[in-house]
C-alpha positions, 0 to 999 in steps of 0.5 A: 500500499501506498501513503498519500505524500501530504505535501502534494500541490493540491494540499499546499502552497507556497510563496515568498514575500521580500520586504526590506526587513526581511524575507518571508516563506508563506506556506497555506494548506487545504486543511488544517491536517496539512498545516500540522503534518507540515509543522511536525516534519518541519519540527525535525529541523527545528525554527520558529513560525508564525502559524494559523489555522490553514498557514504558516509563515516562516522567518527569522524569529525576531521578524515573526512578532511584528509579522504577526499584528496583520494576520494574528496566529501563534508563533510557535518554536520548534526543536529539533530532533538529534 
């Protein structure tokens, strides 16, 4: 039995936003379950992410709190698995 890749194009979209202050990678998901799967996979590398139910923003940690002012969401610190 083959599993379905949760990161197929139907489940997520990614884009980049460049500003004078920072670069942001924005990932949106077709369902909340794909968001959680993505964060679980990202947890292997660690990092800080700003996220809502169907989206995640990746950037340097110091820029995420300011970025949170517009869309809301929660800043999450993921610990890498060593």
